[in-house]
N, C-alpha and C positions, 0 to 999 in steps of 0.2 A: 433454482437458486436465484434468488435477486440480488445482484450487485449493482452498486451505484457509485457515482464519483464520491471519493473522500473515504470509502470502505479501505479497511486494511485487509490485504490478502496475502496469501502464501502461495507461491508456486510449487507446484505437485510434480513438474516434469521439466527436464532440461538441465541446463548448466546451472541455473538460478534456483534449483529445486531448494524448498525448505526456507527460503528467503523471504523476508517480509517487504511489502510494498504498498504505497498508496495509489488507489485506482484514480486516474485523471479523467478518463472517459470510457463511455460504453458504447460499442458500435456492433450491433446486432448480436453475433456469436464470438465477439472478440472484446478485450478491454486494452486500454493503454495505460501502463502503469509505469512507476518511477519510484527510487528509493533515495536519489539526491547523491548516490555515490557511484556505484556502477551504471545505473540507468539514471540519467539527469533528466530534467524538466524539459530541456531543450530536444532531447532525443529519447522519449519513451519507448518501451518496448511494446509491442502489439503481440497478444497472446490469447489463444483460444480460451473461453471460459472454462470448458471442461479440464484444463490445464492448471486451474487454479482453485484454491479453497478461500472461502470468506472466513476471516479470523475474528474480526470485529467491526463493529461501527462506533466510532468514537466522536466525542464531542469537545475535540481540542481546538485550539485557535487555527491551526493548520488546516483541520479538516473542515471547519467554517469557511475559511478563505477558499479552500477547493470548491465548495458547494456555490458560493457566490461568483466563482470566476474570477477572483482577485489573484494578483501576482504572488507566488509563493518561491521562496528561495530554495536552492538545493540544501543548504545549511539547516534550513528549518525541518524539511523532511528527514534528514539524517537524524536531527535530534530528537524529533518526535517519535521516530521508529525505533531508535535506540532506548528512549524510555520505556516505550510499549513492550520492547523485547525483553527488558528486565524486568518488567511486572510480569510478563508470562512466566519466566524463569522461576521468579519468586512464587507464582501460583503452583507451578509444577512440583517445586520443593516443599510446598506446604507452609509457606510463610507468608 
């Protein structure tokens, strides 16, 4: 599984199971991720790659800023992930 910074992933284990996050950094067998709410940019969660699932690679403004190493606000992460989550729900419901 190839996971890169700015990918959207879902946790498959732990308290944050089934929550969406943006990958901030990849370190060997670990990723650092944040969602702007419970896990802020200033204190990302470090988790083993085997405990996450890649959901999507998106081309949003936030993803572009993460790839370029630019400053991203927690509010931007929250908004982007909420929009993406709504799209996933609509797809699951066939809409």
